[in-house]
All heavy atoms as an XYZ file, in Angstrom:
970
protein
N     -78.485    108.135    298.522
C     -77.159    108.557    298.148
C     -76.724    109.762    299.008
O     -75.528    109.992    299.071
C     -77.101    108.933    296.709
C     -77.309    107.801    295.711
S     -76.985    108.291    294.060
C     -77.997    107.164    293.197
N     -77.651    110.438    299.639
C     -77.255    111.646    300.371
C     -76.477    111.275    301.597
O     -75.790    112.160    302.127
C     -78.504    112.434    300.718
C     -79.466    111.753    301.730
C     -80.898    112.005    301.474
O     -81.219    112.394    300.329
O     -81.649    111.792    302.407
N     -76.539    110.034    302.137
C     -75.805    109.707    303.313
C     -74.335    109.324    302.987
O     -73.528    109.163    303.844
C     -76.446    108.559    304.094
C     -76.585    107.353    303.253
O     -76.532    107.372    302.065
N     -76.802    106.213    303.909
N     -74.004    109.206    301.743
C     -72.666    108.855    301.366
C     -71.852    110.148    301.240
O     -72.120    111.114    300.583
C     -72.612    108.205    299.906
C     -73.296    106.779    300.039
C     -71.199    108.069    299.363
C     -73.522    106.116    298.724
N     -70.773    110.160    302.147
C     -69.884    111.308    302.205
C     -68.661    111.111    301.357
O     -68.012    110.035    301.374
C     -69.401    111.545    303.668
C     -70.527    111.947    304.574
C     -70.083    112.096    305.972
C     -70.102    110.698    306.659
N     -70.055    110.696    308.012
N     -68.271    112.190    300.584
C     -67.127    112.148    299.749
C     -66.208    113.371    300.110
O     -66.649    114.476    300.059
C     -67.514    112.172    298.214
C     -68.385    110.992    297.903
C     -66.283    112.295    297.386
C     -68.980    111.079    296.476
N     -64.965    113.013    300.463
C     -63.994    114.058    300.774
C     -63.138    114.354    299.555
O     -62.617    113.497    298.836
C     -63.065    113.494    301.883
C     -61.819    114.342    302.215
C     -62.227    115.803    302.668
C     -61.006    113.682    303.346
N     -63.093    115.699    299.261
C     -62.272    116.208    298.160
C     -61.187    117.009    298.722
O     -61.466    117.977    299.434
C     -63.114    116.985    297.151
C     -64.156    116.108    296.539
C     -62.284    117.625    296.100
C     -65.205    116.822    295.730
N     -59.923    116.623    298.542
C     -58.783    117.328    299.069
C     -57.880    117.835    297.924
O     -57.253    117.001    297.287
C     -58.027    116.446    300.012
S     -56.589    117.292    300.754
N     -57.816    119.102    297.787
C     -56.964    119.767    296.812
C     -56.716    121.181    297.247
O     -57.654    121.827    297.776
C     -57.664    119.714    295.401
C     -56.684    119.955    294.265
O     -55.939    120.946    294.278
O     -56.656    119.117    293.363
N     -55.495    121.707    297.011
C     -55.248    123.075    297.447
C     -55.855    124.069    296.469
O     -55.929    125.249    296.803
C     -53.756    123.349    297.628
C     -52.941    123.014    296.402
O     -53.219    122.013    295.700
O     -51.921    123.729    296.175
N     -56.324    123.608    295.324
C     -56.962    124.515    294.345
C     -58.455    124.494    294.522
O     -59.151    123.469    294.396
C     -56.603    124.017    292.931
O     -57.508    124.606    292.004
N     -59.038    125.671    294.734
C     -60.515    125.806    294.917
C     -61.181    125.432    293.620
O     -62.208    124.712    293.612
C     -60.884    127.294    295.300
C     -60.385    127.606    296.698
C     -62.397    127.449    295.211
C     -60.491    129.065    297.055
N     -60.585    125.797    292.476
C     -61.132    125.484    291.231
C     -61.157    123.945    290.966
O     -62.164    123.426    290.516
C     -60.361    126.143    290.064
C     -60.800    125.820    288.628
C     -62.280    126.268    288.434
C     -59.895    126.497    287.613
N     -60.089    123.273    291.346
C     -60.054    121.801    291.109
C     -61.077    121.144    292.052
O     -61.744    120.223    291.595
C     -58.650    121.285    291.496
N     -61.289    121.678    293.242
C     -62.298    121.048    294.172
C     -63.718    121.298    293.518
O     -64.576    120.370    293.542
C     -62.252    121.643    295.512
C     -60.965    121.222    296.288
C     -61.093    121.492    297.778
N     -61.509    122.817    298.198
C     -60.675    123.857    298.434
N     -59.336    123.662    298.361
N     -61.119    125.020    298.804
N     -63.960    122.486    292.977
C     -65.255    122.790    292.356
C     -65.535    121.888    291.188
O     -66.632    121.360    290.983
C     -65.369    124.235    292.004
C     -66.739    124.589    291.397
C     -66.841    125.991    290.883
C     -68.164    126.340    290.352
N     -68.969    125.330    289.692
N     -64.494    121.710    290.276
C     -64.714    120.839    289.123
C     -65.024    119.399    289.518
O     -65.910    118.819    288.932
C     -63.425    120.955    288.263
C     -63.259    122.274    287.573
C     -61.867    122.398    286.855
O     -60.913    121.733    287.253
N     -61.831    123.162    285.810
N     -64.338    118.963    290.518
C     -64.596    117.532    290.938
C     -65.954    117.430    291.609
O     -66.706    116.526    291.278
C     -63.469    117.209    291.975
C     -63.276    115.745    292.173
C     -63.176    114.925    290.955
C     -61.987    115.503    293.019
N     -66.369    118.482    292.420
C     -67.690    118.455    293.010
C     -68.772    118.482    291.898
O     -69.781    117.736    292.011
C     -67.933    119.650    293.931
C     -67.239    119.440    295.277
C     -67.638    120.490    296.302
C     -67.486    121.908    295.899
N     -67.745    122.898    296.891
N     -68.594    119.318    290.884
C     -69.609    119.375    289.783
C     -69.739    118.032    289.104
O     -70.819    117.608    288.782
C     -69.241    120.479    288.812
C     -69.366    121.887    289.395
O     -70.001    122.023    290.415
O     -68.809    122.834    288.715
N     -68.627    117.381    288.838
C     -68.649    116.100    288.138
C     -69.331    115.008    288.995
O     -70.162    114.276    288.511
C     -67.196    115.667    287.771
O     -66.644    116.671    286.936
C     -67.227    114.364    287.022
N     -68.990    115.032    290.311
C     -69.564    114.005    291.148
C     -71.095    114.284    291.378
O     -71.870    113.352    291.439
C     -68.803    113.980    292.499
C     -67.342    113.484    292.278
C     -69.500    113.068    293.524
C     -66.476    113.700    293.501
N     -71.443    115.549    291.479
C     -72.810    115.935    291.654
C     -73.674    115.392    290.453
O     -74.814    114.903    290.569
C     -72.972    117.445    291.761
O     -72.336    117.856    292.924
C     -74.452    117.825    291.886
N     -73.066    115.464    289.235
C     -73.736    114.936    288.021
C     -73.965    113.438    288.103
O     -74.833    112.914    287.390
C     -72.925    115.304    286.777
N     -73.182    112.781    288.965
C     -73.351    111.294    289.185
C     -74.406    111.028    290.202
O     -74.692    109.836    290.518
C     -72.018    110.675    289.614
S     -70.758    110.783    288.333
N     -74.968    112.071    290.833
C     -76.025    111.903    291.824
C     -75.576    111.933    293.282
O     -76.363    111.650    294.117
N     -74.366    112.358    293.511
C     -73.884    112.455    294.901
C     -73.567    113.920    295.220
O     -72.972    114.604    294.427
C     -72.609    111.634    295.097
C     -72.811    110.154    294.833
C     -72.713    109.621    293.545
C     -73.233    109.344    295.837
C     -72.974    108.312    293.274
C     -73.471    107.981    295.611
C     -73.365    107.445    294.326
O     -73.599    106.116    294.096
N     -74.018    114.367    296.422
C     -73.798    115.756    296.732
C     -73.468    116.046    298.181
O     -73.647    117.130    298.642
C     -74.962    116.630    296.291
C     -76.259    116.279    296.979
O     -76.276    115.323    297.833
O     -77.288    116.918    296.677
N     -73.017    115.072    298.900
C     -72.582    115.244    300.338
C     -71.106    115.314    300.396
O     -70.408    114.280    300.460
C     -73.202    114.104    301.138
C     -72.940    114.353    302.611
O     -72.468    115.346    303.048
N     -73.503    113.449    303.436
N     -70.555    116.531    300.319
C     -69.123    116.706    300.215
C     -68.508    117.281    301.469
O     -69.091    118.061    302.218
C     -68.796    117.708    299.076
C     -69.248    117.258    297.700
C     -70.350    117.870    297.149
C     -68.586    116.262    297.053
C     -70.812    117.451    295.865
C     -69.019    115.826    295.784
C     -70.139    116.416    295.233
N     -67.276    116.843    301.674
C     -66.370    117.343    302.679
C     -65.219    117.903    301.881
O     -64.829    117.306    300.866
C     -65.891    116.267    303.708
C     -67.041    115.534    304.442
C     -66.523    114.228    305.024
C     -67.736    116.419    305.405
N     -64.621    118.977    302.356
C     -63.441    119.493    301.595
C     -62.294    119.788    302.494
O     -62.435    120.063    303.706
C     -63.864    120.845    300.948
C     -64.890    120.724    299.873
C     -65.076    122.052    299.127
O     -64.089    122.694    298.656
O     -66.252    122.456    298.979
N     -61.077    119.681    301.895
C     -59.837    119.975    302.616
C     -58.920    120.645    301.601
O     -58.959    120.286    300.437
C     -59.254    118.707    303.170
N     -58.066    121.583    302.055
C     -57.213    122.240    301.162
C     -55.695    121.892    301.287
O     -54.829    122.453    300.674
C     -57.358    123.803    301.269
O     -56.999    124.185    302.603
N     -55.522    120.962    302.240
C     -54.139    120.409    302.348
C     -54.182    119.016    303.008
O     -55.247    118.628    303.450
C     -53.207    121.407    303.153
C     -53.680    121.553    304.660
O     -53.747    120.577    305.380
N     -53.970    122.768    304.993
N     -53.073    118.312    303.027
C     -53.062    116.954    303.530
C     -53.455    116.850    304.970
O     -54.119    115.887    305.329
N     -52.997    117.774    305.771
C     -53.374    117.702    307.226
C     -54.870    117.897    307.411
O     -55.433    117.119    308.248
C     -52.596    118.721    308.098
C     -52.848    118.569    309.574
C     -52.367    117.258    310.111
O     -51.266    116.881    310.013
N     -53.364    116.502    310.732
N     -55.459    118.783    306.722
C     -56.923    118.953    306.786
C     -57.620    117.708    306.385
O     -58.603    117.255    306.996
C     -57.385    120.125    305.942
C     -57.189    121.502    306.540
C     -57.707    122.623    305.618
O     -58.490    122.331    304.717
O     -57.246    123.759    305.799
N     -57.121    117.069    305.348
C     -57.755    115.838    304.885
C     -57.710    114.781    305.922
O     -58.719    114.069    306.165
C     -57.029    115.298    303.600
N     -56.626    114.627    306.629
C     -56.451    113.636    307.726
C     -57.453    113.938    308.846
O     -58.178    113.071    309.284
C     -55.035    113.644    308.282
C     -54.070    113.147    307.198
C     -54.950    112.810    309.527
C     -52.601    113.523    307.482
N     -57.496    115.188    309.212
C     -58.392    115.682    310.338
C     -59.880    115.407    309.947
O     -60.655    114.915    310.727
C     -58.189    117.118    310.684
C     -56.762    117.372    311.243
O     -56.119    116.402    311.666
O     -56.354    118.505    311.238
N     -60.265    115.830    308.710
C     -61.635    115.671    308.285
C     -61.986    114.192    308.176
O     -63.099    113.735    308.579
C     -61.868    116.413    306.936
C     -63.214    116.030    306.303
C     -61.755    117.887    307.119
N     -61.130    113.398    307.658
C     -61.359    111.970    307.553
C     -61.600    111.331    308.874
O     -62.577    110.594    309.094
C     -60.198    111.211    306.866
C     -60.626    109.784    306.552
C     -61.128    109.494    305.355
C     -60.508    108.816    307.542
C     -61.601    108.200    305.043
C     -60.979    107.531    307.260
C     -61.549    107.213    306.013
O     -61.967    105.980    305.756
N     -60.735    111.681    309.854
C     -60.878    111.081    311.207
C     -62.213    111.463    311.854
O     -62.824    110.702    312.613
C     -59.742    111.520    312.109
C     -58.448    110.764    311.722
C     -57.290    111.202    312.633
C     -56.081    110.445    312.323
N     -54.887    110.826    313.164
N     -62.654    112.691    311.552
C     -63.952    113.167    312.191
C     -65.153    112.617    311.513
O     -66.128    112.173    312.138
C     -63.976    114.712    312.163
C     -65.246    115.280    312.740
C     -65.271    116.792    312.815
O     -64.207    117.447    312.632
O     -66.316    117.358    313.097
N     -65.122    112.498    310.164
C     -66.351    112.154    309.433
C     -66.339    110.779    308.728
O     -67.375    110.322    308.218
C     -66.630    113.218    308.360
C     -66.835    114.583    308.948
N     -68.065    114.974    309.512
C     -66.047    115.635    309.071
C     -68.036    116.163    309.932
N     -66.738    116.648    309.719
N     -65.206    110.158    308.599
C     -65.067    108.840    307.937
C     -65.876    108.751    306.635
O     -66.836    107.966    306.512
C     -65.448    107.704    308.865
C     -64.266    107.363    309.772
C     -64.383    106.034    310.434
C     -64.058    104.969    309.465
N     -64.168    103.610    309.922
N     -65.512    109.582    305.636
C     -66.242    109.492    304.312
C     -65.978    108.156    303.665
O     -65.029    107.435    303.912
C     -65.523    110.636    303.564
C     -64.216    110.791    304.143
C     -64.390    110.511    305.614
N     -66.918    107.812    302.737
C     -66.803    106.570    302.090
C     -65.835    106.561    300.860
O     -65.419    105.516    300.362
C     -68.204    106.161    301.510
C     -69.163    105.677    302.550
C     -69.814    106.718    303.392
O     -69.708    107.932    303.105
O     -70.465    106.369    304.366
N     -65.483    107.799    300.418
C     -64.558    107.898    299.269
C     -63.769    109.161    299.452
O     -64.322    110.259    299.889
C     -65.430    107.993    297.998
C     -64.603    108.098    296.646
C     -63.654    106.934    296.507
C     -65.594    108.119    295.513
N     -62.508    109.155    299.121
C     -61.643    110.285    299.215
C     -60.886    110.489    297.876
O     -60.312    109.573    297.341
C     -60.573    110.117    300.349
C     -59.592    111.293    300.424
C     -61.170    109.792    301.681
N     -60.921    111.742    297.400
C     -60.139    112.142    296.273
C     -59.069    113.089    296.765
O     -59.395    114.063    297.461
C     -61.038    112.908    295.226
C     -61.988    112.002    294.489
C     -63.287    111.879    294.913
C     -61.563    111.288    293.383
C     -64.213    111.090    294.276
C     -62.511    110.459    292.688
C     -63.809    110.330    293.145
N     -57.817    112.831    296.486
C     -56.735    113.565    297.027
C     -55.679    113.906    295.989
O     -55.341    113.103    295.141
C     -56.099    112.869    298.255
C     -55.450    111.577    297.830
C     -55.082    113.753    298.962
N     -55.226    115.170    295.998
C     -54.130    115.603    295.157
C     -52.810    115.150    295.817
O     -52.761    114.884    296.958
C     -54.187    117.164    295.025
C     -53.242    117.686    293.923
O     -52.715    116.922    293.163
O     -53.108    118.926    293.914
N     -51.734    115.128    295.034
C     -50.415    114.707    295.560
C     -49.701    115.992    296.165
O     -49.260    115.957    297.270
C     -49.525    114.072    294.488
C     -50.140    112.761    294.077
C     -48.114    113.931    294.944
C     -49.482    111.525    294.536
N     -49.554    117.048    295.316
C     -48.742    118.174    295.729
C     -49.656    119.191    296.406
O     -50.487    119.805    295.762
C     -48.075    118.771    294.489
C     -47.189    120.023    294.916
C     -47.143    117.801    293.822
N     -49.480    119.351    297.701
C     -50.269    120.292    298.537
C     -49.393    120.781    299.640
O     -48.404    120.163    300.065
C     -51.493    119.578    299.105
C     -52.481    119.108    298.137
S     -53.905    118.348    298.922
C     -53.192    116.878    299.711
N     -49.803    121.942    300.220
C     -49.065    122.423    301.406
C     -49.343    121.640    302.648
O     -50.251    120.856    302.719
C     -49.590    123.856    301.510
C     -50.897    123.832    300.897
C     -50.840    122.797    299.804
N     -48.572    121.925    303.695
C     -48.593    121.336    304.985
C     -48.208    119.903    304.996
O     -47.183    119.525    305.516
C     -50.013    121.599    305.730
C     -49.957    121.066    307.168
C     -50.369    123.041    305.655
N     -49.030    119.035    304.445
C     -48.687    117.608    304.179
C     -49.156    117.294    302.792
O     -50.218    117.697    302.391
C     -49.419    116.712    305.192
C     -48.805    116.734    306.584
C     -49.333    115.605    307.442
C     -48.653    115.724    308.787
N     -49.171    114.714    309.754
N     -48.322    116.522    302.049
C     -48.704    116.190    300.693
C     -49.677    115.044    300.686
O     -50.011    114.495    301.769
C     -47.494    115.926    299.823
C     -46.682    114.713    300.179
O     -47.275    113.812    300.841
O     -45.540    114.621    299.746
N     -50.146    114.674    299.507
C     -51.132    113.585    299.397
C     -50.594    112.265    299.878
O     -51.336    111.441    300.485
N     -49.328    111.983    299.592
C     -48.764    110.676    300.025
C     -48.792    110.590    301.538
O     -49.207    109.575    302.104
C     -47.361    110.447    299.436
C     -46.766    109.168    300.007
C     -47.366    110.441    297.940
N     -48.455    111.632    302.219
C     -48.464    111.595    303.674
C     -49.872    111.473    304.161
O     -50.167    110.747    305.128
C     -47.839    112.931    304.242
C     -46.367    113.076    304.037
C     -45.895    114.390    304.492
O     -46.267    115.413    303.839
O     -45.104    114.438    305.415
N     -50.806    112.188    303.496
C     -52.225    112.090    303.912
C     -52.768    110.694    303.706
O     -53.441    110.122    304.642
C     -53.062    113.144    303.129
N     -52.417    110.058    302.635
C     -52.847    108.661    302.395
C     -52.341    107.750    303.462
O     -53.083    106.966    304.015
C     -52.408    108.223    300.956
C     -53.133    108.951    299.827
C     -52.660    106.703    300.811
C     -52.542    108.833    298.525
N     -51.065    107.917    303.744
C     -50.415    107.073    304.838
C     -51.229    107.204    306.152
O     -51.546    106.243    306.758
C     -48.972    107.452    304.942
C     -48.252    106.719    306.057
N     -47.858    105.458    305.960
C     -48.011    107.127    307.383
C     -47.318    105.093    307.128
N     -47.375    106.076    307.974
N     -51.414    108.450    306.584
C     -52.016    108.650    307.871
C     -53.487    108.213    307.908
O     -53.990    107.676    308.912
C     -51.820    110.074    308.349
C     -50.398    110.384    308.705
C     -50.176    111.685    309.449
O     -51.036    112.072    310.244
O     -49.172    112.346    309.087
N     -54.212    108.478    306.773
C     -55.636    108.081    306.733
C     -55.672    106.527    306.777
O     -56.501    105.973    307.544
C     -56.315    108.658    305.506
C     -56.506    110.164    305.634
C     -57.630    107.962    305.252
C     -56.920    110.862    304.370
N     -54.855    105.883    306.038
C     -54.852    104.405    305.955
C     -54.368    103.769    307.272
O     -54.783    102.689    307.672
C     -54.097    103.885    304.821
C     -54.623    104.369    303.471
C     -55.471    103.364    302.728
N     -54.817    102.120    302.622
C     -55.429    100.929    302.460
N     -56.719    100.936    302.392
N     -54.773     99.871    302.387
N     -53.528    104.479    308.005
C     -53.113    104.081    309.340
C     -54.252    104.110    310.245
O     -54.435    103.185    311.102
C     -51.987    104.990    309.785
C     -50.949    104.373    310.680
C     -49.769    105.281    310.980
O     -49.965    106.413    311.333
O     -48.648    104.844    310.716
N     -55.133    105.117    310.145
C     -56.308    105.273    311.013
C     -57.369    104.339    310.578
O     -58.062    103.699    311.405
C     -56.801    106.733    310.816
C     -58.075    107.031    311.526
C     -58.180    107.144    312.912
C     -59.299    107.111    310.797
C     -59.406    107.365    313.563
C     -60.500    107.364    311.433
C     -60.592    107.514    312.759
N     -57.575    104.154    309.219
C     -58.590    103.224    308.727
C     -57.975    102.535    307.492
O     -58.017    103.027    306.388
C     -59.786    104.107    308.282
C     -60.932    103.255    307.665
O     -60.790    101.995    307.653
O     -61.885    103.844    307.158
N     -57.593    101.283    307.759
C     -57.020    100.506    306.610
C     -57.988    100.244    305.464
O     -57.543     99.914    304.352
C     -56.649     99.174    307.253
C     -56.613     99.425    308.713
C     -57.507    100.583    308.996
N     -59.263    100.475    305.653
C     -60.268    100.215    304.576
C     -60.595    101.489    303.797
O     -61.513    101.453    302.999
C     -61.528     99.624    305.193
C     -61.261     98.227    305.779
O     -60.561     97.437    305.193
N     -61.727     97.997    306.951
N     -59.934    102.605    304.186
C     -60.210    103.899    303.464
C     -60.086    103.690    301.929
O     -59.156    103.038    301.478
C     -59.295    104.982    303.944
N     -60.978    104.280    301.188
C     -60.988    104.138    299.772
C     -60.535    105.516    299.170
O     -61.348    106.479    299.197
C     -62.404    103.813    299.270
C     -62.394    103.225    297.852
N     -62.361    101.939    297.612
C     -62.409    103.870    296.672
C     -62.383    101.653    296.339
N     -62.412    102.846    295.702
N     -59.259    105.558    298.783
C     -58.663    106.828    298.369
C     -58.235    106.757    296.884
O     -57.558    105.856    296.473
C     -57.390    107.146    299.254
C     -57.769    107.100    300.727
C     -56.781    108.422    298.864
C     -56.628    107.154    301.701
N     -58.575    107.834    296.169
C     -58.227    107.944    294.722
C     -57.331    109.224    294.648
O     -57.765    110.286    295.078
C     -59.464    108.157    293.861
C     -60.513    107.032    294.103
C     -59.114    108.279    292.377
C     -60.113    105.686    293.833
N     -56.227    109.085    293.927
C     -55.344    110.214    293.707
C     -55.790    110.899    292.409
O     -56.031    110.237    291.426
C     -53.895    109.786    293.604
C     -52.978    110.965    293.129
C     -53.363    109.172    294.855
N     -56.025    112.209    292.465
C     -56.293    112.993    291.307
C     -55.271    114.130    291.286
O     -55.284    115.036    292.082
C     -57.751    113.668    291.387
C     -58.065    114.455    290.155
C     -58.814    112.600    291.629
N     -54.339    113.974    290.310
C     -53.228    114.942    290.322
C     -52.694    115.183    288.877
O     -52.779    114.328    288.032
C     -52.084    114.355    291.172
O     -51.049    115.282    291.384
N     -52.206    116.427    288.731
C     -51.573    116.708    287.440
C     -50.020    116.686    287.584
O     -49.330    116.471    286.633
C     -51.912    118.106    286.975
O     -51.621    119.106    287.940
N     -49.608    116.918    288.789
C     -48.110    116.919    289.048
C     -47.780    115.780    289.934
O     -48.530    115.457    290.858
C     -47.739    118.235    289.772
C     -46.285    118.307    290.083
C     -48.176    119.468    288.952
N     -46.703    115.172    289.622
C     -46.281    114.068    290.485
C     -45.227    113.260    289.752
O     -45.402    112.959    288.617
N     -44.155    112.925    290.398
C     -43.177    112.071    289.813
C     -43.646    110.653    289.897
O     -44.550    110.286    290.609
C     -41.842    112.170    290.625
O     -42.020    111.697    291.912
C     -41.367    113.664    290.708
N     -42.975    109.821    289.111
C     -43.302    108.359    289.164
C     -43.153    107.825    290.613
O     -43.881    107.017    291.007
C     -42.351    107.592    288.204
C     -42.655    107.836    286.760
C     -44.041    107.308    286.428
O     -45.029    108.016    286.386
N     -44.127    106.041    286.165
N     -42.140    108.338    291.328
C     -41.878    107.936    292.697
C     -43.029    108.291    293.629
O     -43.517    107.508    294.360
C     -40.583    108.563    293.213
O     -39.510    108.133    292.370
C     -40.307    108.086    294.645
N     -43.558    109.570    293.438
C     -44.649    109.973    294.286
C     -45.900    109.096    293.957
O     -46.624    108.752    294.911
C     -45.030    111.449    294.036
C     -44.024    112.385    294.636
C     -44.323    113.824    294.209
O     -44.473    114.128    293.013
N     -44.373    114.697    295.183
N     -46.196    108.844    292.701
C     -47.343    108.049    292.329
C     -47.196    106.623    292.864
O     -48.134    106.038    293.397
C     -47.534    108.131    290.841
C     -47.828    109.429    290.214
C     -47.992    109.359    288.744
C     -49.059    110.080    290.844
N     -45.959    106.105    292.687
C     -45.756    104.707    293.212
C     -45.934    104.729    294.730
O     -46.574    103.776    295.237
C     -44.316    104.305    292.827
C     -43.919    102.930    293.299
C     -42.457    102.657    292.860
C     -41.991    101.388    293.581
N     -40.533    101.230    293.443
N     -45.428    105.702    295.432
C     -45.599    105.771    296.867
C     -47.047    105.858    297.272
O     -47.445    105.294    298.257
C     -44.769    106.920    297.425
C     -43.270    106.670    297.400
O     -42.830    105.587    297.229
N     -42.483    107.777    297.547
N     -47.818    106.657    296.506
C     -49.230    106.783    296.844
C     -49.972    105.433    296.701
O     -50.718    105.096    297.547
C     -49.900    107.813    295.894
N     -49.614    104.680    295.643
C     -50.275    103.375    295.532
C     -49.786    102.386    296.571
O     -50.560    101.657    297.154
C     -49.974    102.844    294.032
C     -50.567    103.749    292.969
C     -50.484    101.396    293.961
C     -52.075    103.858    292.985
N     -48.464    102.477    296.903
C     -47.920    101.655    297.940
C     -48.571    101.966    299.327
O     -48.740    101.063    300.123
C     -46.414    101.770    298.015
C     -45.720    101.044    296.839
S     -43.948    101.324    296.837
C     -43.450    100.744    298.460
N     -48.901    103.226    299.494
C     -49.574    103.578    300.784
C     -51.046    103.155    300.809
O     -51.692    103.250    301.897
C     -49.440    105.119    300.978
C     -48.084    105.599    301.345
C     -47.528    105.003    302.609
O     -48.315    104.481    303.485
O     -46.299    105.104    302.883
N     -51.572    102.719    299.669
C     -52.957    102.275    299.685
C     -53.967    102.952    298.838
O     -55.110    102.713    298.899
N     -53.488    104.006    297.995
C     -54.424    104.581    297.087
C     -54.984    103.520    296.167
O     -54.222    102.671    295.681
C     -53.720    105.689    296.289
N     -56.278    103.556    295.807
C     -56.893    102.563    295.010
C     -56.718    102.810    293.541
O     -56.727    101.864    292.734
C     -58.423    102.487    295.272
C     -58.724    102.195    296.733
C     -58.378    100.777    297.091
C     -58.832    100.455    298.525
N     -58.226     99.287    298.993
N     -56.514    104.096    293.160
C     -56.405    104.352    291.726
C     -55.759    105.757    291.575
O     -55.619    106.523    292.555
C     -57.787    104.355    291.086
C     -57.764    104.022    289.595
O     -56.696    104.145    288.986
O     -58.842    103.628    289.098
N     -55.436    106.101    290.371
C     -54.884    107.406    290.052
C     -55.594    107.981    288.765
O     -55.793    107.270    287.796
C     -53.389    107.312    289.710
C     -52.841    108.573    289.133
C     -52.529    109.616    289.928
C     -52.534    108.649    287.760
C     -51.987    110.800    289.403
C     -52.030    109.803    287.233
C     -51.764    110.852    288.052
N     -55.992    109.220    288.870
C     -56.609    109.878    287.723
C     -55.782    111.158    287.440
O     -55.523    111.961    288.319
C     -58.066    110.336    288.016
C     -58.936    109.049    288.290
C     -58.689    111.145    286.923
C     -60.353    109.378    288.737
N     -55.402    111.265    286.147
C     -54.559    112.355    285.720
C     -55.425    113.533    285.484
O     -56.513    113.503    284.855
C     -53.894    111.998    284.382
C     -52.982    113.051    283.844
C     -51.675    113.231    284.516
O     -51.050    112.222    284.958
N     -51.186    114.464    284.663
N     -54.981    114.768    285.957
C     -55.610    116.067    285.649
C     -55.044    116.519    284.336
O     -53.919    116.364    284.072
C     -55.310    117.133    286.713
C     -56.005    116.915    288.063
C     -55.591    118.024    288.961
C     -56.003    117.942    290.346
N     -55.472    118.972    291.207
N     -55.840    117.221    283.524
C     -57.277    117.456    283.704
C     -58.035    116.142    283.510
O     -57.797    115.441    282.526
C     -57.609    118.468    282.607
C     -56.552    118.373    281.600
C     -55.295    117.778    282.283
N     -58.896    115.833    284.443
C     -59.666    114.615    284.368
C     -60.836    114.723    283.455
O     -61.312    115.824    283.186
C     -60.066    114.160    285.779
C     -60.955    115.165    286.506
C     -62.350    115.171    286.249
C     -60.442    116.019    287.375
C     -63.138    116.070    286.877
C     -61.252    116.934    288.061
C     -62.611    116.960    287.781
N     -61.344    113.587    282.931
C     -62.546    113.605    282.175
C     -63.672    113.176    283.112
O     -63.494    112.431    284.183
C     -62.510    112.522    281.048
O     -62.412    111.192    281.572
C     -61.308    112.809    280.087
N     -64.889    113.632    282.815
C     -66.035    113.236    283.605
C     -66.240    111.700    283.626
O     -66.624    111.113    284.610
C     -67.273    113.953    283.210
O     -67.622    113.716    281.865
N     -65.931    111.064    282.529
C     -66.009    109.595    282.461
C     -65.137    108.907    283.432
O     -65.527    107.906    284.021
C     -65.827    109.089    281.028
C     -66.988    109.307    280.150
O     -68.132    109.534    280.587
N     -66.754    109.232    278.800
N     -63.914    109.384    283.593
C     -62.987    108.776    284.552
C     -63.522    108.830    285.920
O     -63.482    107.854    286.703
C     -61.562    109.442    284.508
N     -64.101    109.956    286.332
C     -64.646    110.140    287.657
C     -65.939    109.230    287.774
O     -66.098    108.558    288.804
C     -64.968    111.608    287.916
C     -63.745    112.496    287.865
C     -65.690    111.747    289.325
C     -62.644    112.170    288.838
N     -66.778    109.231    286.775
C     -67.992    108.391    286.773
C     -67.691    106.957    286.974
O     -68.317    106.242    287.746
C     -68.833    108.618    285.543
C     -69.492    109.996    285.494
C     -70.229    110.193    284.155
C     -70.756    111.561    284.106
N     -71.386    111.918    282.834
N     -66.622    106.486    286.280
C     -66.215    105.065    286.456
C     -65.825    104.722    287.886
O     -66.143    103.748    288.430
C     -65.048    104.771    285.507
C     -65.548    104.635    284.026
C     -64.386    104.387    283.085
O     -63.269    103.991    283.544
O     -64.529    104.715    281.841
N     -65.043    105.653    288.494
C     -64.630    105.475    289.936
C     -65.816    105.444    290.808
O     -65.957    104.570    291.653
C     -63.689    106.651    290.312
C     -62.365    106.558    289.568
C     -63.469    106.576    291.859
C     -61.456    105.400    289.928
N     -66.757    106.368    290.697
C     -67.965    106.452    291.485
C     -68.799    105.205    291.295
O     -69.234    104.606    292.289
C     -68.814    107.716    291.121
C     -68.018    109.009    291.364
C     -70.186    107.740    291.813
C     -67.915    109.469    292.738
N     -68.996    104.802    290.085
C     -69.777    103.616    289.770
C     -69.207    102.414    290.392
O     -69.903    101.542    291.015
C     -69.974    103.493    288.270
C     -70.835    102.314    287.852
N     -72.209    102.269    288.073
C     -70.447    101.090    287.315
C     -72.673    101.156    287.638
N     -71.666    100.368    287.192
N     -67.882    102.156    290.240
C     -67.172    101.066    290.752
C     -67.296    100.995    292.272
O     -67.402     99.961    292.919
C     -65.717    101.024    290.308
N     -67.164    102.204    292.915
C     -67.202    102.259    294.441
C     -68.525    101.953    295.021
O     -68.677    101.342    295.979
C     -66.673    103.580    294.828
C     -66.711    103.870    296.307
C     -65.670    102.963    297.045
N     -65.690    103.238    298.469
C     -65.980    102.371    299.377
N     -66.260    101.151    299.073
N     -65.969    102.685    300.689
N     -69.585    102.524    294.366
C     -70.900    102.518    295.001
C     -71.917    101.575    294.269
O     -73.082    101.496    294.666
C     -71.500    103.896    295.094
C     -70.579    104.839    295.941
C     -70.076    105.956    295.455
C     -70.276    104.456    297.271
C     -69.252    106.795    296.229
C     -69.502    105.298    298.032
C     -68.982    106.460    297.480
N     -71.496    100.874    293.275
C     -72.352     99.936    292.552
C     -72.956     98.900    293.574
O     -72.243     98.327    294.376
C     -71.605     99.169    291.526
C     -72.474     98.300    290.658
C     -71.639     97.674    289.533
O     -70.724     98.365    289.057
O     -71.908     96.500    289.210
N     -74.202     98.751    293.485
C     -74.902     97.735    294.344
C     -75.302     98.205    295.757
O     -75.757     97.444    296.571
N     -75.032     99.500    296.015
C     -75.450    100.040    297.375
C     -76.919    100.239    297.376
O     -77.536    100.590    296.497
C     -74.711    101.344    297.637
C     -73.410    101.098    298.277
C     -72.947    102.400    298.916
N     -71.900    102.055    299.812
C     -71.625    102.682    300.897
N     -72.247    103.726    301.187
N     -70.629    102.328    301.695
C-alpha cells in the first residue's frame, strides 16, 4: 500500500490534516499535498497519484479548473471532490469535468473509507 500515492488538495491545512488522518487509518500513508488548484495540477503531472481529493473553492485555480486540467492531462485520473462550499452549478461542473464522486464537509470517516475501499479493492 505504500506505493499508492494520494493527492490531497485543499487551501485549509486543517482540512488536509483531517483527511490525511482518516486515510492513514485506512492503511495508506503516501501523501502528496497542494494548497490550491494550480499546485494540484503541477503535483499531479509530476507524480501521477492514484487518487485525488480536491476542494472546490481555492485560490489561484479552483477545484473545477484543477479537475479539468488534470483530466485533460490524464483522462483516467480518479478525482473526488471534498467540499463544504459550492453551488449546485460548481458541483455539476466538477462532475461534468470528470470528478468521480462528491463528499460533503464535514466528512465522516466512513464516507472516506468507502471511497478508499472502492478505489483500491482487489489491488
